[in-house]
C-alpha positions as CSV (number, residue, x, y, z in Angstrom):
1,M,156.4,4.5,140.0
2,D,154.8,2.4,142.7
3,K,152.6,-0.3,141.1
4,N,150.4,-0.7,144.2
5,T,149.7,3.1,144.1
6,I,147.1,4.8,141.9
7,A,145.4,8.4,141.6
8,I,141.7,8.6,140.7
9,D,140.0,11.8,140.5
10,I,136.4,11.1,140.4
11,G,134.7,14.3,138.7
12,Y,131.1,14.4,137.9
13,S,131.5,14.4,134.4
14,S,134.7,12.1,134.4
15,C,136.7,10.1,136.2
16,K,140.7,10.8,135.5
17,I,143.1,8.2,136.2
18,A,146.9,8.3,136.8
19,Y,148.9,5.3,137.0
20,M,152.6,4.6,136.6
21,D,153.1,6.7,133.3
22,K,149.6,6.3,131.8
23,I,146.4,9.2,132.3
24,V,143.0,8.2,131.1
25,K,139.6,8.9,131.8
26,F,136.1,7.4,131.2
27,P,132.4,9.0,131.9
28,T,131.3,9.4,135.3
29,S,128.2,7.2,134.4
30,I,126.1,4.8,136.0
31,S,123.0,2.8,135.0
32,F,121.0,-0.2,135.8
33,A,122.1,-3.2,133.9
34,T,119.0,-4.8,132.5
35,D,119.0,-8.7,132.0
36,I,118.1,-9.3,128.5
37,G,118.9,-13.1,128.4
38,N,122.1,-13.0,126.8
39,S,125.2,-13.3,128.3
40,Y,127.0,-11.5,125.6
41,G,129.1,-8.8,127.5
42,E,128.2,-10.0,131.2
43,E,131.7,-9.1,132.2
44,N,130.9,-5.4,132.0
45,I,128.0,-5.6,134.4
46,Y,129.1,-5.1,138.3
47,E,126.8,-6.3,140.9
48,F,127.1,-4.0,143.7
49,E,124.9,-4.0,146.9
50,G,122.0,-5.8,145.4
51,E,121.9,-4.2,142.1
52,K,123.5,-5.0,138.7
53,Y,125.2,-1.6,137.0
54,Y,126.5,-0.4,133.8
55,V,129.7,1.8,134.4
56,G,131.4,4.1,132.0
57,K,130.9,4.4,128.3
58,E,128.1,1.7,128.4
59,A,126.1,3.6,130.9
60,A,126.7,7.3,129.2
61,D,122.8,7.3,127.2
62,A,119.8,8.4,128.3
63,E,119.1,6.1,131.3
64,A,122.5,7.2,133.2
65,F,122.0,8.6,136.6
66,T,122.6,12.3,137.7
67,T,126.1,12.7,139.1
68,N,125.9,16.2,140.3
69,D,125.7,15.8,144.2
70,Y,127.7,14.2,146.8
71,K,124.9,11.5,147.2
72,F,125.8,10.3,144.2
73,L,129.5,10.0,145.1
74,H,129.3,8.3,148.3
75,K,126.9,5.9,146.8
76,F,128.8,4.7,144.0
77,A,132.6,5.7,144.5
78,P,133.3,2.1,145.3
79,L,131.7,1.0,142.1
80,L,133.7,3.3,140.4
81,I,136.9,2.7,141.9
82,F,136.4,-1.0,141.6
83,H,136.1,-0.3,137.6
84,V,139.0,1.5,137.4
85,L,140.9,-1.2,139.5
86,S,139.4,-4.0,137.1
87,K,140.6,-2.2,134.3
88,F,144.5,-2.2,135.7
89,D,143.9,-5.7,137.1
90,K,144.3,-4.6,140.6
91,T,141.0,-6.0,142.3
92,D,142.8,-9.2,143.7
93,L,145.9,-7.8,145.7
94,K,146.5,-9.5,148.6
95,E,147.5,-6.2,150.3
96,P,145.5,-3.0,150.3
97,I,146.1,-0.9,147.1
98,V,146.9,3.1,147.8
99,V,143.9,5.0,146.2
100,K,144.7,8.7,146.2
101,T,141.6,10.5,145.3
102,G,140.0,13.7,146.7
103,L,136.7,15.9,147.2
104,A,135.5,19.1,146.6
105,M,135.9,21.6,149.1
106,V,132.1,21.9,149.6
107,D,132.1,18.2,150.5
108,W,135.6,18.4,152.0
109,N,133.5,18.3,155.8
110,K,132.6,14.8,154.9
111,K,135.7,13.2,154.0
112,D,136.1,11.1,157.0
113,E,132.7,9.0,156.1
114,F,134.0,9.2,152.5
115,T,137.1,7.6,153.7
116,E,135.2,4.7,155.5
117,R,133.0,4.5,152.5
118,I,135.6,3.4,150.1
119,T,138.1,1.7,152.5
120,E,136.4,-1.7,152.3
121,F,133.6,-2.9,149.8
122,T,132.3,-5.7,147.8
123,V,131.5,-6.1,144.1
124,N,130.7,-9.1,142.2
125,D,131.0,-10.8,145.6
126,Q,134.7,-9.8,145.8
127,E,135.5,-8.1,148.8
128,V,138.2,-5.3,147.8
129,Q,140.0,-3.4,150.6
130,I,142.0,-0.1,149.7
131,E,144.0,2.5,151.5
132,P,142.5,6.0,150.6
133,R,144.5,9.2,150.6
134,L,142.1,11.9,150.3
135,I,143.5,15.5,149.0
136,P,141.1,18.3,148.4
137,Q,140.3,18.7,144.4
138,G,142.3,22.0,143.4
139,A,145.4,21.3,146.0
140,G,146.7,18.4,143.1
141,T,146.8,21.1,140.4
142,I,148.9,22.8,142.6
143,M,151.0,20.0,143.4
144,D,151.1,19.2,139.6
145,W,152.2,22.9,138.5
146,V,154.9,23.1,141.4
147,T,156.4,19.7,140.5
148,N,156.3,20.0,136.7
149,N,156.5,23.8,136.2
150,N,158.3,25.3,138.9
151,E,161.1,22.7,139.7
152,G,159.5,21.8,143.2
153,E,159.6,25.2,144.7
154,F,156.6,27.0,145.9
155,P,155.7,30.7,145.4
156,D,155.1,33.0,148.4
157,R,151.3,32.8,147.1
158,I,149.7,30.7,144.8
159,M,146.2,30.2,143.9
160,S,144.3,27.5,142.0
161,L,140.8,28.0,140.1
162,D,139.8,24.5,139.3
163,I,136.8,24.8,137.2
164,G,135.0,21.4,137.0
165,Y,131.6,19.8,135.9
166,N,129.6,21.2,138.8
167,T,131.8,22.9,141.1
168,I,134.5,25.4,140.8
169,N,137.2,25.0,143.5
170,L,139.7,27.6,144.9
171,V,142.5,26.7,146.6
172,S,145.2,29.0,148.2
173,M,148.6,28.4,149.5
174,V,151.4,30.5,151.6
175,E,154.9,29.5,151.7
176,G,153.4,25.9,150.5
177,K,151.0,25.7,153.2
178,P,147.0,26.0,152.4
179,V,145.1,28.7,153.9
180,K,141.8,27.5,155.2
181,K,139.9,30.9,154.9
182,D,141.2,31.2,151.0
183,M,139.6,27.6,150.5
184,K,136.2,27.8,148.7
185,S,133.6,26.2,146.5
186,Y,131.5,27.4,144.2
187,P,128.9,24.8,143.3
188,G,126.6,25.0,140.2
189,H,128.9,27.2,138.7
190,G,131.1,24.8,136.9
191,V,130.7,23.3,133.4
192,S,127.4,21.9,134.1
193,S,125.9,25.4,134.3
194,I,125.9,25.3,130.5
195,I,125.6,22.1,129.8
196,K,121.9,21.6,131.5
197,P,120.7,24.7,129.2
198,F,122.2,23.0,126.3
199,T,120.7,19.6,126.9
200,T,117.5,20.9,127.2
201,Y,117.8,23.1,123.8
202,M,119.0,19.7,122.1
203,E,115.6,17.8,123.7
204,N,113.3,20.6,122.7
205,T,114.8,21.0,119.3
206,F,114.9,17.6,118.1
207,A,112.2,16.0,120.2
208,V,114.3,13.3,121.4
209,N,116.4,12.4,125.0
210,F,119.5,13.4,125.6
211,S,121.7,12.5,128.5
212,E,124.2,15.3,129.9
213,Q,127.0,13.2,128.9
214,E,125.5,13.2,125.3
215,A,125.4,16.7,125.4
216,I,129.0,16.9,126.9
217,G,130.4,14.8,123.7
218,T,128.2,17.2,121.4
219,F,129.5,20.6,123.1
220,I,133.1,19.5,122.9
221,K,133.0,18.5,119.5
222,G,131.3,22.0,118.8
223,K,129.2,20.7,116.1
224,F,126.4,18.2,115.3
225,K,124.5,16.4,112.7
226,Y,121.0,15.2,112.3
227,N,119.8,13.3,109.7
228,G,123.0,13.2,108.2
229,E,123.1,17.2,108.2
230,E,125.1,19.9,109.7
231,Q,123.2,21.5,112.2
232,E,124.6,25.1,112.2
233,A,122.1,26.4,114.9
234,V,123.5,23.8,117.3
235,S,127.2,25.4,116.7
236,D,125.9,28.7,117.0
237,K,124.3,27.7,120.2
238,I,127.3,26.1,121.9
239,Q,129.4,29.4,121.3
240,E,126.7,31.5,122.8
241,L,126.7,29.5,125.9
242,K,130.4,29.4,126.0
243,S,130.3,33.4,125.9
244,Q,127.7,33.1,128.8
245,F,129.9,31.1,130.9
246,V,132.9,33.4,130.6
247,K,130.8,36.2,131.3
248,K,129.1,34.4,134.4
249,L,132.7,33.8,136.0
250,F,134.0,37.5,135.4
251,Q,130.6,38.4,136.9
252,S,130.6,35.8,140.3
253,V,133.8,33.7,141.4
254,L,136.4,36.5,139.7
255,V,134.8,39.4,141.7
256,N,134.3,37.5,145.2
257,D,138.0,36.3,144.8
258,K,139.5,39.5,143.1
259,K,141.8,40.5,145.6
260,N,143.0,37.3,146.4
261,M,143.8,36.6,142.8
262,A,145.7,39.9,142.6
263,I,147.8,39.5,145.3
264,S,148.9,35.9,144.3
265,D,152.2,35.2,142.4
266,I,150.4,32.5,140.5
267,V,147.0,32.1,139.8
268,L,146.5,28.7,138.0
269,I,143.7,27.8,135.9
270,A,142.7,23.9,135.8
271,G,139.9,21.4,135.1
272,G,138.0,20.7,132.0
273,G,136.6,24.2,132.3
274,A,139.8,25.8,131.4
275,Y,139.2,24.8,127.7
276,L,136.4,27.5,127.4
277,L,139.0,30.2,128.9
278,E,141.9,30.1,126.5
279,D,140.9,32.9,124.5
280,V,140.2,35.3,127.6
281,P,142.8,38.0,128.2
282,F,144.1,37.5,132.0
283,P,146.7,39.5,134.0
284,P,150.2,38.4,133.8
285,N,150.2,36.4,137.0
286,V,147.4,34.0,135.7
287,E,148.8,30.6,133.9
288,F,147.2,27.5,132.6
289,V,147.9,24.3,133.8
290,N,149.7,21.8,131.3
291,S,147.1,20.2,128.9
292,P,145.0,18.1,129.2
293,Y,143.8,20.5,131.8
294,E,141.4,18.2,133.3
295,F,144.3,15.9,134.5
296,S,145.9,18.2,136.5
297,N,144.4,17.3,139.8
298,V,145.0,13.8,139.0
299,R,148.6,14.3,138.2
300,G,149.0,16.3,141.2
301,Y,147.4,13.5,143.5
302,H,149.7,11.0,141.8
303,I,152.8,12.7,142.6
304,S,151.6,13.5,146.2
305,R,153.1,11.8,149.6
């Protein structure tokens, strides 16, 4: 593997990274870093465009910024990328490192300005240059499956249903080539469509603030303790919202694209939202990508040229 190439899938919930033989992720969370007069932990604070920020786990609290639109990505992608590069000691290379990343199909028309935004930037007074290579979110899942599950061979027709935090991305390929008219995004239909009401439910029930990142953590666990007691009502609410998510998916996306799914040789289910569909009966041409599902895009980015 190339030591000067790293793949980063900047999702609205988490950033997934593939480097060499490693895959890791951290919350796509950013918050202001407040100077409390204590230098302890200062190395985890980033100065970027005149402000100081926490990134990742340290920012995943009630003060974290909302991360559900392109404006957030455009503003903070350089900082998120720097955070990743710093963890792999890749911020002081003499030559630009290749960063393979992507955008949702709904934002693909902004790929040129996004590329320009992340090519050169400064964090902590350190100038960084990278060589970006953009790939549509969803296309990475097809590359991942073709390479790791089908001996590098493309079916005649293949479709990816990449269920992310905020957006569901659909990508179709015929004979290994993307079909532009069949590439779609469904913003607001991702996992956030149930995490937002779940966050509100948690705040109303317990009269305390919950960030979406905290709510995601609870939702994934499927259970919650408060004052040391298991809250069965929370577990019931999680199951209720999971059921609603599946029903909405079958009444919207899977209706609009029913024909394309039916005539595809393979329909891939990928992304963090795939976990919510594991018990759902699908036609024989539907396959789940290799677990962990949320890393499929970045695995595909990593092996793409």
